[in-house]
PATI-557162 format. One record per residue: residue in three letters; x, y negated, z negated of N, C-alpha, C in turn. Coordinates in pm, 1 decimal. Layout:
<pts>
rest_nxx_nyy_nzz_caxx_cayy_cazz_cxx_cyy_czz
ala_X_Y_Z_X_Y_Z_X_Y_Z
...
</pts>
This chain:
<pts>
rest_nxx_nyy_nzz_caxx_cayy_cazz_cxx_cyy_czz
unk_-6640.5_5218.3_1474.9_-6668.4_5347.7_1532.6_-6645.7_5456.0_1427.7
unk_-6730.0_5555.6_1428.3_-6713.6_5664.4_1330.9_-6592.5_5751.1_1364.2
unk_-6539.5_5812.5_1261.9_-6428.1_5904.5_1279.5_-6479.0_6045.8_1296.1
unk_-6403.3_6123.9_1369.1_-6427.5_6266.2_1378.4_-6330.8_6330.8_1280.4
unk_-6384.8_6404.6_1186.1_-6301.8_6474.9_1088.9_-6323.6_6623.8_1106.5
unk_-6213.8_6697.2_1103.0_-6223.4_6840.6_1120.6_-6134.9_6909.7_1017.2
unk_-6184.1_7023.3_970.1_-6107.1_7104.9_876.4_-6117.8_7249.6_922.9
unk_-6004.6_7312.8_940.0_-6000.6_7451.3_983.7_-5941.9_7535.0_871.0
unk_-6017.7_7633.2_826.9_-5971.6_7722.8_721.2_-5936.3_7857.7_783.1
unk_-5814.7_7902.2_756.9_-5769.0_8032.0_806.3_-5715.8_8113.4_689.1
unk_-5672.8_8232.8_716.3_-5612.1_8314.1_610.6_-5477.7_8257.6_567.8
unk_-5420.5_8167.7_648.8_-5292.2_8105.4_617.2_-5307.2_7975.2_539.1
unk_-5427.4_7918.8_533.4_-5448.6_7793.4_462.7_-5546.8_7703.3_535.2
unk_-5532.9_7573.2_511.3_-5626.2_7474.5_564.8_-5550.5_7371.9_648.7
unk_-5609.4_7340.2_763.3_-5555.2_7239.0_853.6_-5662.4_7131.4_869.2
unk_-5623.4_7003.9_847.9_-5718.8_6893.1_855.2_-5671.0_6788.2_954.7
unk_-5768.0_6720.8_1016.0_-5735.5_6613.1_1107.8_-5848.6_6513.4_1118.1
unk_-5813.6_6390.2_1151.7_-5910.8_6282.6_1169.5_-5871.3_6202.1_1292.8
unk_-5972.1_6164.4_1371.2_-5947.4_6078.3_1486.5_-6070.1_5989.0_1505.2
unk_-6045.6_5864.4_1543.8_-6153.2_5768.6_1567.1_-6216.5_5792.0_1703.4
unk_-6348.0_5778.0_1714.1_-6417.9_5794.9_1841.2_-6387.3_5676.0_1932.4
unk_-6344.9_5701.6_2056.5_-6321.3_5591.6_2151.0_-6454.0_5538.6_2204.3
unk_-6447.8_5423.6_2269.1_-6568.0_5370.1_2334.5_-6550.6_5378.5_2485.2
unk_-6659.6_5405.3_2554.5_-6657.1_5419.7_2699.4_-6631.0_5284.3_2764.6
unk_-6567.2_5287.4_2879.7_-6540.3_5166.0_2956.1_-6672.5_5099.5_2997.0
unk_-6664.7_4967.6_3024.6_-6781.7_4893.3_3072.2_-6801.7_4914.0_3221.8
unk_-6691.1_4912.6_3296.8_-6699.8_4930.4_3441.5_-6564.6_4972.9_3496.4
unk_-6568.0_5018.0_3620.0_-6445.8_5053.8_3692.6_-6453.1_4986.2_3828.6
unk_-6341.5_4926.4_3869.3_-6332.7_4872.8_4004.1_-6222.7_4947.5_4078.1
unk_-6241.0_4962.3_4208.7_-6142.0_5030.0_4291.3_-6107.3_4940.4_4408.9
unk_-5988.2_4958.8_4461.7_-5941.3_4871.5_4569.2_-6013.6_4896.7_4700.7
unk_-6065.1_5018.6_4719.8_-6130.0_5049.1_4846.8_-6210.7_5177.3_4831.6
unk_-6335.6_5177.2_4876.7_-6414.2_5300.4_4875.6_-6458.4_5339.9_5016.0
unk_-6435.5_5253.0_5113.1_-6484.2_5281.8_5248.3_-6385.0_5360.3_5332.3
unk_-6260.9_5372.2_5288.0_-6161.3_5448.2_5361.8_-6027.9_5376.4_5363.7
unk_-5921.1_5453.5_5367.9_-5785.3_5400.1_5366.8_-5713.5_5438.9_5494.4
unk_-5617.6_5357.8_5533.5_-5526.0_5396.3_5639.9_-5419.8_5487.3_5579.9
unk_-5364.1_5574.5_5659.8_-5255.1_5659.7_5611.8_-5143.0_5569.6_5560.5
unk_-5093.5_5599.3_5440.8_-4985.4_5522.1_5380.9_-5030.2_5405.4_5294.2
unk_-5160.9_5375.2_5290.1_-5210.6_5270.5_5200.5_-5210.2_5320.5_5057.1
unk_-5183.1_5232.0_4963.3_-5197.4_5267.6_4822.3_-5342.3_5245.0_4781.2
unk_-5379.9_5298.9_4665.9_-5517.5_5287.4_4615.5_-5510.8_5259.0_4466.9
unk_-5595.4_5166.3_4420.6_-5591.4_5123.5_4281.1_-5727.7_5137.9_4214.9
unk_-5726.8_5188.7_4092.2_-5845.6_5200.3_4008.1_-5817.6_5119.9_3881.6
unk_-5909.9_5030.7_3845.2_-5893.5_4948.4_3725.2_-6011.5_4971.2_3631.8
unk_-5980.4_4995.7_3505.3_-6080.4_5023.4_3401.9_-6102.2_4895.5_3321.5
unk_-6228.3_4855.4_3308.0_-6262.5_4733.9_3235.4_-6337.3_4770.5_3107.9
unk_-6290.6_4717.4_2995.5_-6358.4_4739.0_2867.6_-6330.8_4876.6_2809.7
unk_-6397.1_4901.2_2697.8_-6376.8_5026.0_2626.3_-6251.2_5019.4_2541.3
unk_-6247.4_5102.3_2439.1_-6130.4_5108.2_2351.6_-6087.7_5252.9_2336.5
unk_-5958.9_5276.0_2365.8_-5904.0_5410.2_2351.8_-5752.3_5400.2_2343.0
unk_-5691.3_5507.7_2294.1_-5545.6_5512.4_2289.1_-5487.8_5534.6_2428.2
unk_-5558.0_5611.8_2509.9_-5516.1_5634.6_2647.5_-5634.3_5684.0_2729.3
unk_-5614.1_5691.7_2860.4_-5717.8_5739.3_2951.8_-5664.8_5861.5_3026.5
unk_-5748.1_5964.2_3040.4_-5714.2_6083.7_3117.3_-5796.0_6078.4_3246.0
unk_-5727.0_6072.3_3358.5_-5792.6_6056.6_3488.3_-5775.0_6184.9_3568.8
unk_-5886.3_6237.3_3619.9_-5883.5_6358.9_3702.1_-5900.6_6320.7_3848.0
unk_-5799.9_6355.5_3929.6_-5802.6_6320.2_4071.4_-5718.3_6418.8_4151.3
unk_-5744.9_6424.6_4281.7_-5663.2_6505.8_4371.4_-5670.5_6449.8_4512.3
unk_-5568.8_6480.7_4591.6_-5565.7_6445.5_4732.9_-5568.2_6576.1_4810.6
unk_-5668.9_6590.5_4897.9_-5687.6_6714.6_4971.4_-5669.5_6691.9_5120.8
unk_-5593.1_6779.9_5182.4_-5575.2_6779.1_5328.0_-5608.4_6918.1_5381.1
unk_-5621.3_6926.8_5511.0_-5649.0_7055.2_5577.0_-5559.4_7063.8_5698.4
unk_-5479.5_7170.1_5707.7_-5383.2_7181.5_5817.5_-5431.5_7268.6_5933.5
unk_-5558.9_7299.4_5936.4_-5613.5_7384.6_6040.5_-5634.2_7528.1_5994.7
unk_-5563.2_7565.9_5888.8_-5577.7_7700.0_5832.9_-5608.6_7697.7_5683.7
unk_-5541.8_7610.1_5611.8_-5553.1_7608.7_5465.7_-5582.5_7468.4_5414.0
unk_-5655.3_7464.9_5302.2_-5670.6_7341.2_5227.6_-5545.9_7324.0_5143.0
unk_-5495.9_7203.6_5136.3_-5380.1_7172.0_5053.5_-5421.3_7062.7_4956.5
unk_-5405.9_7089.4_4828.3_-5447.6_6993.6_4725.5_-5327.2_6948.8_4644.1
unk_-5314.1_6819.4_4631.1_-5212.5_6761.9_4544.1_-5284.7_6717.3_4417.9
unk_-5248.8_6776.2_4305.0_-5308.9_6743.0_4176.0_-5256.7_6606.8_4131.6
unk_-5346.6_6512.4_4113.5_-5309.7_6377.3_4071.0_-5359.1_6346.5_3929.9
unk_-5401.4_6450.0_3854.2_-5445.4_6428.0_3716.6_-5333.3_6359.3_3640.2
unk_-5369.5_6255.2_3565.4_-5266.7_6178.9_3494.5_-5323.7_6112.7_3369.8
unk_-5234.7_6065.6_3285.5_-5269.6_5991.4_3164.9_-5208.6_5852.2_3178.0
unk_-5288.7_5749.7_3148.6_-5237.0_5612.6_3147.3_-5270.4_5547.9_3013.5
unk_-5185.4_5457.3_2969.0_-5213.2_5383.9_2845.3_-5266.6_5244.4_2874.7
unk_-5244.2_5195.3_2994.4_-5296.3_5064.9_3033.8_-5434.7_5078.5_3093.3
unk_-5469.7_4984.9_3180.0_-5603.6_4987.1_3238.9_-5603.3_5011.9_3389.4
unk_-5485.1_5028.6_3450.2_-5478.4_5041.1_3595.1_-5400.0_5164.7_3637.2
unk_-5455.6_5235.6_3733.5_-5387.9_5348.3_3798.1_-5368.5_5311.6_3943.4
unk_-5245.3_5323.6_3992.9_-5221.4_5303.7_4135.7_-5164.6_5432.5_4193.6
unk_-5228.6_5481.0_4298.5_-5180.0_5597.6_4371.1_-5106.1_5542.6_4492.0
unk_-4975.4_5568.0_4500.0_-4895.7_5507.3_4607.3_-4924.8_5566.3_4744.3
unk_-4900.6_5484.3_4845.4_-4919.6_5527.4_4983.3_-4829.6_5643.4_5022.0
unk_-4717.9_5660.3_4949.7_-4627.8_5772.2_4980.8_-4694.3_5906.9_4952.3
unk_-4795.6_5909.5_4868.4_-4872.8_6031.8_4842.6_-4986.2_6044.5_4944.3
unk_-5048.9_5932.8_4976.6_-5161.9_5931.6_5069.9_-5107.6_5915.7_5212.1
unk_-5023.8_6011.5_5252.3_-4943.0_5997.5_5372.9_-4990.5_6081.7_5491.9
unk_-5114.6_6132.2_5483.8_-5169.1_6207.9_5596.3_-5320.9_6206.1_5588.4
unk_-5386.5_6252.3_5694.4_-5532.0_6257.0_5695.1_-5581.5_6347.5_5582.9
unk_-5686.3_6303.1_5512.9_-5742.0_6383.1_5405.1_-5844.3_6305.3_5325.6
unk_-5870.3_6352.6_5205.1_-5963.0_6285.0_5114.4_-5899.8_6272.7_4977.1
unk_-5915.9_6154.7_4917.7_-5877.4_6130.5_4779.3_-6003.5_6145.3_4695.5
unk_-6000.1_6235.0_4598.2_-6114.2_6257.4_4509.4_-6076.7_6212.5_4368.7
unk_-6162.5_6130.9_4308.7_-6146.2_6093.1_4168.4_-6270.5_6142.6_4098.0
unk_-6251.5_6237.0_4006.2_-6363.3_6306.4_3943.9_-6407.8_6247.3_3811.1
unk_-6319.0_6178.4_3741.3_-6360.6_6125.9_3611.7_-6249.7_6053.2_3539.2
unk_-6291.9_5963.1_3450.3_-6201.3_5891.4_3362.0_-6250.8_5914.9_3220.3
unk_-6167.1_5977.8_3139.1_-6201.6_6001.3_2999.0_-6125.8_5902.1_2912.6
unk_-6196.3_5837.4_2824.4_-6135.0_5749.7_2724.8_-6100.8_5840.2_2606.2
unk_-5973.3_5841.4_2564.6_-5927.3_5938.5_2465.2_-5856.4_5868.7_2349.8
unk_-5891.8_5906.5_2228.8_-5818.9_5863.2_2109.4_-5746.2_5982.6_2051.1
unk_-5634.3_5953.3_1989.5_-5548.2_6054.2_1930.3_-5408.1_6036.4_1985.7
unk_-5311.4_6100.1_1923.1_-5173.3_6083.8_1970.7_-5149.8_6159.5_2100.6
unk_-5072.1_6098.9_2189.4_-5034.0_6169.8_2312.2_-4937.5_6281.0_2275.7
unk_-4955.4_6393.0_2340.0_-4867.6_6507.9_2316.2_-4748.1_6495.5_2409.4
unk_-4640.0_6441.8_2356.2_-4519.1_6424.7_2433.9_-4399.3_6453.2_2344.3
unk_-4284.0_6474.6_2403.5_-4164.7_6510.7_2327.6_-4141.9_6413.8_2212.2
unk_-4125.5_6467.8_2092.7_-4096.7_6387.6_1974.6_-4217.7_6328.6_1905.5
unk_-4337.1_6344.0_1962.3_-4455.5_6284.4_1898.4_-4503.7_6371.0_1782.1
unk_-4568.3_6304.4_1688.6_-4622.6_6371.6_1570.8_-4772.8_6383.6_1587.6
unk_-4825.5_6499.0_1559.5_-4969.0_6520.5_1568.2_-5043.8_6448.8_1457.4
unk_-5174.9_6456.8_1462.2_-5259.0_6393.2_1361.0_-5336.5_6496.7_1279.2
unk_-5284.8_6618.2_1274.9_-5343.3_6722.6_1191.1_-5233.1_6773.0_1098.4
unk_-5269.0_6795.3_974.0_-5168.7_6844.6_880.3_-5232.1_6931.9_773.7
unk_-5153.2_6970.8_681.7_-5194.7_7065.2_577.7_-5104.9_7186.0_588.9
unk_-5164.9_7301.9_602.4_-5088.4_7425.8_617.6_-5063.2_7452.5_765.6
unk_-5010.1_7355.4_832.0_-4982.8_7361.6_975.0_-4983.3_7220.9_1031.5
unk_-4977.3_7209.3_1161.2_-4981.8_7078.0_1225.8_-5046.1_7094.2_1362.9
unk_-5085.9_6983.1_1421.4_-5149.1_6989.9_1552.4_-5194.7_6854.2_1600.8
unk_-5260.8_6856.3_1716.1_-5309.7_6735.7_1780.7_-5461.1_6745.1_1792.9
unk_-5529.4_6640.5_1750.8_-5674.9_6632.6_1759.7_-5709.3_6510.6_1844.4
unk_-5791.0_6531.9_1948.0_-5832.9_6422.1_2033.7_-5984.1_6410.7_2032.5
unk_-6031.6_6290.5_2055.5_-6174.6_6266.4_2072.7_-6187.3_6190.2_2203.3
unk_-6273.8_6237.6_2292.9_-6287.6_6170.2_2422.2_-6433.5_6145.8_2455.7
unk_-6455.1_6043.3_2536.5_-6586.5_6015.5_2593.9_-6565.2_5996.8_2743.5
unk_-6661.6_6046.8_2821.8_-6647.4_6039.3_2967.9_-6784.2_6017.9_3030.6
unk_-6786.2_5944.3_3140.7_-6907.6_5924.8_3218.2_-6905.0_6027.0_3331.6
unk_-6990.1_6128.1_3323.6_-6989.2_6234.2_3423.2_-7051.5_6192.0_3556.1
unk_-7105.7_6071.1_3563.7_-7166.0_6025.0_3688.3_-7066.4_5953.6_3778.7
unk_-6942.8_5934.0_3732.4_-6842.9_5866.0_3812.6_-6775.1_5965.3_3905.9
unk_-6773.6_5936.8_4034.5_-6714.7_6027.6_4131.9_-6683.4_5947.9_4258.0
unk_-6558.5_5952.1_4302.5_-6519.5_5882.8_4424.7_-6464.0_5983.4_4525.1
unk_-6502.5_5970.0_4649.5_-6447.2_6045.8_4761.7_-6405.7_5942.8_4866.2
unk_-6275.8_5924.8_4884.0_-6225.3_5821.5_4973.3_-6151.9_5887.9_5090.3
unk_-6196.6_5861.1_5209.8_-6132.8_5914.5_5329.4_-5999.5_5844.4_5350.7
unk_-5896.0_5921.7_5383.9_-5764.4_5866.2_5417.3_-5737.7_5900.0_5563.0
unk_-5706.1_5798.7_5641.3_-5688.9_5819.5_5785.1_-5820.8_5862.7_5844.6
unk_-5818.4_5966.1_5925.6_-5942.4_6017.3_5985.4_-6004.6_6127.7_5900.8
unk_-5959.1_6140.8_5775.8_-6004.7_6252.9_5693.9_-5935.7_6375.3_5747.8
unk_-6006.7_6480.6_5765.8_-5955.2_6596.8_5838.0_-6074.0_6676.9_5885.2
unk_-6052.0_6762.5_5980.2_-6161.6_6835.8_6044.1_-6246.9_6908.6_5941.7
unk_-6184.7_6976.6_5848.3_-6260.9_7059.8_5755.0_-6281.4_6994.6_5618.4
unk_-6204.7_6890.8_5585.4_-6222.5_6825.9_5455.4_-6348.6_6741.2_5457.3
unk_-6420.3_6745.5_5349.6_-6539.1_6662.8_5337.9_-6560.4_6632.4_5190.7
unk_-6632.3_6526.7_5160.0_-6652.6_6491.6_5019.6_-6706.4_6609.2_4939.3
unk_-6653.9_6624.3_4818.8_-6696.4_6733.1_4731.0_-6703.4_6681.9_4588.2
unk_-6766.1_6757.3_4503.0_-6772.9_6725.2_4360.8_-6732.3_6849.4_4283.2
unk_-6708.2_6831.5_4153.7_-6679.1_6944.8_4066.9_-6776.4_6944.1_3950.2
unk_-6791.2_7056.6_3886.3_-6885.0_7068.5_3774.6_-6828.6_7002.2_3649.8
unk_-6915.3_6975.1_3554.2_-6871.4_6919.0_3426.7_-6774.0_7012.7_3356.8
unk_-6800.8_7142.3_3362.3_-6711.3_7238.7_3299.1_-6573.4_7234.9_3363.2
unk_-6568.4_7225.7_3495.9_-6439.9_7218.7_3565.1_-6366.4_7089.3_3529.2
unk_-6439.6_6979.0_3515.8_-6378.5_6852.2_3476.0_-6323.8_6861.9_3333.7
unk_-6399.8_6922.7_3242.7_-6350.7_6941.7_3105.6_-6222.8_7026.0_3103.7
unk_-6220.8_7130.7_3185.3_-6103.0_7217.1_3191.0_-5982.6_7141.5_3245.7
unk_-6002.1_7061.1_3349.4_-5891.8_6980.2_3404.5_-5837.3_6885.8_3298.9
unk_-5927.1_6817.8_3224.8_-5884.8_6723.0_3121.6_-5810.7_6795.1_3010.1
unk_-5862.0_6910.2_2967.2_-5796.7_6987.2_2862.2_-5656.7_7030.6_2906.0
unk_-5644.1_7079.0_3027.9_-5513.2_7119.9_3079.0_-5417.5_7002.3_3085.3
unk_-5467.4_6886.2_3126.9_-5383.9_6766.8_3134.8_-5332.5_6727.8_2996.1
unk_-5419.9_6726.7_2896.7_-5378.2_6689.4_2762.0_-5276.9_6789.4_2705.6
unk_-5298.1_6916.5_2733.0_-5208.0_7019.8_2682.6_-5069.3_7011.4_2744.9
unk_-5060.0_6976.4_2873.7_-4930.7_6979.2_2941.3_-4848.3_6852.9_2921.5
unk_-4895.5_6755.6_2847.5_-4823.6_6629.6_2832.0_-4682.8_6649.3_2777.4
unk_-4658.8_6746.8_2693.1_-4526.5_6764.3_2632.5_-4435.7_6856.8_2713.6
unk_-4487.3_6916.4_2818.5_-4406.4_7011.4_2896.0_-4301.3_6941.7_2978.8
</pts>
């Protein structure tokens, strides 16, 4: 796979970084797409592809009669399986999975070293994502006002960027 090389020149100097391009997964399997009982866990398994980690964008949405309530489930995994426990899927609603990005580069976490250096330091990532992947799974009876929804590519990119940035917080 080709590398992505970047060089940033500023008035303070030059910052350089290199990261290898990841490969997209071959397929994804899920434990259930037809609907879950309240309290059931849900599993997503990624098959194939090569990356340092995966950034998954997901949320659980409920409606209490007045307001939508969303639990942000965006996460990073280094293995191939994500399990959302039944303790989260504990009421009527919808589980939405918007995308799985295959990402190369160092994870931004306490004590980690970036892959950019020179007159500064930083983290450089390269990701590939299939924008056609989208799951809407009913939990329990769903809810009166909740219904399957999708998000735009720009919104998905923003969610992934925010997830990668907050890893060290």
